[in-house]
C-alpha positions as CSV (number, residue, x, y, z in Angstrom):
1,M,-5.0,8.8,-62.5
2,T,-5.3,5.6,-64.6
3,D,-5.2,5.4,-68.4
4,W,-9.0,4.5,-68.3
5,L,-10.3,6.8,-65.8
6,H,-10.8,10.4,-66.8
7,V,-11.5,13.3,-64.4
8,R,-11.9,16.7,-65.6
9,R,-12.0,19.2,-62.8
10,G,-14.3,22.4,-62.7
11,A,-15.0,24.9,-60.1
12,A,-18.7,25.0,-60.3
13,P,-20.8,22.9,-57.7
14,L,-21.9,20.4,-60.3
15,I,-20.4,17.0,-61.2
16,V,-21.5,15.1,-64.2
17,A,-20.7,11.3,-64.1
18,F,-20.4,8.9,-67.1
19,P,-20.5,5.4,-65.8
20,H,-21.5,3.6,-68.9
21,T,-19.9,5.2,-72.0
22,G,-16.9,3.1,-71.9
23,T,-16.3,0.3,-74.4
24,A,-12.8,-0.9,-73.3
25,I,-12.5,-4.6,-72.6
26,P,-9.3,-6.1,-71.4
27,D,-8.1,-8.9,-73.7
28,A,-8.3,-11.5,-70.7
29,V,-12.0,-10.8,-70.4
30,L,-12.6,-10.4,-74.2
31,R,-11.4,-13.9,-74.8
32,T,-14.3,-15.3,-72.6
33,L,-17.0,-13.4,-74.1
34,S,-19.5,-14.8,-76.7
35,S,-19.4,-11.6,-78.9
36,P,-17.4,-8.4,-78.8
37,W,-20.1,-6.4,-80.3
38,L,-22.8,-7.8,-78.0
39,A,-20.6,-7.0,-75.1
40,R,-20.5,-3.4,-76.1
41,R,-24.3,-3.0,-77.4
42,D,-25.7,-1.8,-74.2
43,A,-23.2,1.0,-73.8
44,D,-24.6,4.6,-73.2
45,W,-23.5,5.4,-76.7
46,W,-22.1,9.0,-77.2
47,V,-23.5,10.4,-73.9
48,D,-20.2,12.0,-73.1
49,R,-20.3,13.9,-76.5
50,L,-23.8,14.8,-75.9
51,Y,-22.8,16.6,-72.7
52,A,-19.5,18.0,-73.9
53,F,-20.7,21.5,-73.2
54,A,-20.5,20.5,-69.4
55,A,-16.8,21.6,-69.2
56,D,-17.8,25.1,-70.6
57,I,-20.0,25.7,-67.6
58,G,-17.4,24.8,-65.1
59,A,-18.8,21.4,-64.2
60,T,-16.4,18.5,-63.3
61,T,-16.8,15.3,-65.3
62,V,-16.0,11.8,-64.2
63,R,-15.8,9.1,-66.8
64,T,-14.6,5.5,-67.2
65,D,-13.5,3.9,-70.5
66,I,-14.1,0.4,-69.0
67,S,-17.2,-1.3,-70.6
68,R,-20.3,-2.1,-68.2
69,T,-19.8,-5.6,-69.5
70,V,-16.5,-5.9,-67.4
71,I,-18.1,-4.5,-64.4
72,D,-21.0,-2.0,-63.9
73,V,-19.9,0.8,-61.8
74,N,-23.5,1.9,-61.3
75,R,-24.5,-1.3,-59.4
76,D,-24.4,-2.2,-55.7
77,P,-21.0,-3.7,-55.1
78,S,-22.5,-6.1,-52.5
79,G,-24.5,-7.7,-55.5
80,A,-28.0,-6.6,-54.0
81,S,-30.5,-5.8,-56.7
82,L,-31.4,-2.1,-57.0
83,Y,-35.0,-3.2,-58.5
84,P,-36.1,-6.2,-56.6
85,G,-38.6,-8.1,-58.5
86,Q,-37.7,-6.6,-61.8
87,T,-35.3,-7.8,-64.5
88,T,-31.9,-6.1,-64.3
89,T,-28.2,-6.7,-64.9
90,E,-25.6,-7.7,-62.3
91,L,-22.5,-6.1,-61.0
92,C,-20.5,-8.1,-63.7
93,P,-23.4,-8.9,-66.3
94,T,-23.9,-12.3,-67.6
95,T,-26.6,-11.3,-70.0
96,S,-27.2,-8.3,-72.3
97,F,-30.3,-6.2,-71.7
98,D,-32.2,-8.3,-74.1
99,G,-31.2,-11.5,-72.4
100,D,-28.4,-12.8,-74.6
101,P,-25.6,-14.8,-72.8
102,L,-22.4,-12.5,-72.7
103,Y,-20.0,-15.5,-72.0
104,R,-19.2,-18.5,-74.1
105,A,-18.7,-20.7,-71.0
106,A,-18.8,-20.0,-67.3
107,P,-19.5,-16.4,-66.4
108,P,-17.0,-14.8,-63.8
109,D,-16.8,-16.5,-60.4
110,A,-16.6,-14.7,-57.1
111,A,-12.8,-14.2,-57.1
112,E,-13.0,-12.8,-60.6
113,I,-15.7,-10.4,-59.6
114,A,-13.6,-9.3,-56.6
115,R,-10.6,-8.7,-58.8
116,R,-12.6,-6.6,-61.2
117,T,-14.2,-4.6,-58.2
118,E,-10.8,-3.9,-56.9
119,R,-9.3,-2.9,-60.3
120,Y,-12.0,-0.8,-61.8
121,F,-15.0,-0.3,-59.4
122,K,-13.2,1.1,-56.4
123,P,-11.0,3.6,-58.4
124,Y,-14.0,5.0,-60.1
125,H,-15.9,5.6,-56.9
126,T,-12.7,6.8,-55.1
127,A,-12.4,9.4,-57.8
128,L,-16.1,10.4,-57.6
129,A,-16.0,10.7,-53.9
130,A,-12.9,12.8,-54.1
131,E,-14.5,15.2,-56.4
132,I,-17.6,15.5,-54.3
133,A,-15.6,16.3,-51.2
134,R,-13.4,18.8,-53.0
135,L,-16.4,20.8,-54.4
136,R,-18.4,20.3,-51.1
137,A,-15.5,22.1,-49.2
138,A,-16.2,25.1,-51.4
139,H,-19.9,25.2,-51.8
140,G,-23.0,25.0,-49.7
141,R,-24.6,22.5,-52.1
142,V,-23.1,20.2,-54.7
143,V,-25.2,18.5,-57.5
144,L,-24.1,15.0,-58.8
145,Y,-25.7,14.4,-62.2
146,D,-25.5,10.8,-63.2
147,A,-25.8,10.8,-67.1
148,H,-27.2,7.8,-69.0
149,S,-29.0,6.7,-72.1
150,I,-30.7,3.5,-73.3
151,R,-32.5,2.2,-76.4
152,S,-36.2,3.3,-76.4
153,R,-37.6,-0.2,-76.6
154,I,-36.2,-3.1,-74.7
155,P,-39.2,-5.5,-74.0
156,R,-37.3,-7.6,-71.4
157,L,-36.7,-4.4,-69.2
158,F,-39.8,-2.4,-69.6
159,D,-43.2,-2.2,-71.6
160,G,-43.6,-0.1,-74.6
161,E,-41.3,2.9,-75.5
162,L,-39.6,5.0,-72.8
163,P,-40.2,8.7,-72.4
164,Q,-37.4,10.9,-73.7
165,F,-36.4,11.9,-70.2
166,N,-36.3,9.5,-67.3
167,I,-35.5,11.3,-64.1
168,G,-34.4,9.3,-61.1
169,T,-34.3,10.4,-57.4
170,N,-35.1,7.2,-55.7
171,G,-38.5,8.3,-54.8
172,G,-37.3,11.8,-53.7
173,A,-34.6,10.5,-51.3
174,T,-31.5,11.5,-53.1
175,C,-32.1,15.3,-53.7
176,A,-34.2,18.2,-52.7
177,A,-37.6,18.3,-54.2
178,E,-36.5,21.8,-55.5
179,L,-33.9,20.3,-57.7
180,A,-36.1,17.6,-59.0
181,D,-38.9,20.1,-59.7
182,A,-36.5,22.3,-61.7
183,V,-35.4,19.4,-63.8
184,V,-38.9,18.2,-64.5
185,A,-40.0,21.7,-65.4
186,R,-37.2,22.0,-68.0
187,C,-38.1,18.5,-69.4
188,G,-41.7,19.4,-69.6
189,A,-41.1,22.7,-71.4
190,S,-39.2,20.8,-74.1
191,G,-42.5,19.1,-75.3
192,M,-40.8,15.8,-75.1
193,G,-42.1,13.1,-72.9
194,H,-40.6,12.7,-69.3
195,V,-41.2,10.9,-66.1
196,L,-39.9,11.3,-62.6
197,N,-39.0,8.0,-60.8
198,G,-40.6,5.8,-63.4
199,R,-38.7,2.6,-64.5
200,F,-35.5,4.1,-63.6
201,K,-35.4,5.6,-60.2
202,G,-31.6,6.0,-60.0
203,G,-28.8,3.6,-59.8
204,W,-26.3,2.9,-57.1
205,T,-24.4,6.0,-57.8
206,T,-27.4,8.2,-57.3
207,R,-28.6,6.2,-54.1
208,H,-25.1,6.0,-52.6
209,Y,-24.0,9.7,-52.9
210,G,-27.3,11.4,-52.6
211,R,-27.4,12.9,-49.3
212,P,-29.4,16.2,-49.3
213,Q,-29.1,16.6,-45.5
214,D,-25.4,17.0,-46.1
215,G,-25.6,19.3,-49.1
216,V,-25.0,16.6,-51.7
217,H,-28.0,16.2,-54.1
218,A,-27.9,13.4,-56.7
219,I,-30.1,12.9,-59.7
220,Q,-30.0,10.5,-62.4
221,M,-31.0,11.2,-66.0
222,E,-31.7,8.3,-68.4
223,L,-32.2,9.5,-71.9
224,A,-33.9,7.5,-74.8
225,C,-31.3,7.2,-77.5
226,R,-33.9,8.3,-80.2
227,G,-33.5,11.8,-78.9
228,Y,-30.0,12.2,-80.4
229,I,-29.3,9.2,-82.6
230,D,-31.3,7.2,-85.1
231,E,-32.5,3.8,-83.5
232,P,-32.9,0.7,-85.7
233,A,-35.8,-1.4,-85.2
234,V,-33.4,-4.4,-84.7
235,P,-29.8,-3.5,-83.7
236,A,-27.1,-5.4,-85.4
237,P,-23.4,-5.0,-86.0
238,A,-24.1,-3.3,-89.4
239,N,-26.3,-0.7,-87.9
240,W,-25.6,-0.1,-84.2
241,P,-24.4,2.1,-82.8
242,T,-25.4,4.8,-85.3
243,P,-22.7,7.6,-85.5
244,F,-23.1,10.6,-83.4
245,D,-24.2,13.8,-85.4
246,P,-24.1,17.1,-83.4
247,A,-26.8,18.6,-85.8
248,R,-29.1,15.8,-85.2
249,A,-28.6,16.0,-81.4
250,A,-28.8,19.8,-81.3
251,P,-32.4,20.1,-80.1
252,L,-31.9,17.6,-77.2
253,T,-28.6,19.2,-76.3
254,A,-30.3,22.6,-76.1
255,V,-32.7,21.0,-73.4
256,L,-29.7,19.3,-71.6
257,E,-28.0,22.8,-71.4
258,G,-31.0,24.3,-69.7
259,I,-31.2,21.3,-67.3
260,L,-27.6,21.6,-66.2
261,A,-28.1,25.5,-65.9
262,G,-31.1,24.5,-63.6
263,C,-28.8,22.3,-61.6
264,L,-26.3,25.0,-61.2
265,A,-29.0,27.6,-60.3
266,F,-30.2,25.2,-57.5
267,A,-26.8,24.6,-56.1
268,G,-26.1,28.3,-55.9
269,S,-29.6,29.2,-54.5
270,G,-29.1,28.0,-51.0
271,K,-26.8,26.9,-48.4
272,D,-26.8,23.3,-46.8
273,M,-23.6,23.8,-44.9
274,Q,-23.8,22.4,-41.4
């Protein structure tokens, strides 16, 4: 395993993936960027800490330290947009979520994108695929839960304020309706806002690995950051990211514990073995 890729193996039929919690940027890339802070601003801040309990329930976790600015491991490696007609960021992003240029001069060319894909994208997905195969060999069903967060308001990407829970199954294609219904029910019981297949329908990870017919059920959860940290009206180097406070996050953590418990109950409730 590399020093930037972390796999913690569990025996339960559940994998929690963290593609965007990393903030590491190699020096060669850092020198080309307009602002180190801007390059890290759109990370899924503290999400791995928010789901720290996952190991206690036997889940496998896969996490990369590499910043999404270097390469976004939740984008289609072909470069095709996951959301045609909507504003989004690329495999190797050239702008922030708010549209700020990330590079001082020319963005990465095709050769550099290929290098980053080989160096970072492929090892992450090789590890993820290996864990899916390992658990699939032992269980009738496996759930891949792709864990994300984002600021509640980003006008360039979506109108208004996001619901607290944004659940993505690519229109029902990546997991059984039973699993989506269980997650939706737990979100609804929380009293916090939620939506299924709204602005965020699931990224490349969910769409690529979700094969319900083969016993692999993938679901993405995009959390609005306000549920576990304070969000400044205007993020700036002096106020973002705000520190992670377990007490502040406790109400949301309790809901997430129920959601992952529901994922495990689903995985153990039926057999998709062929």
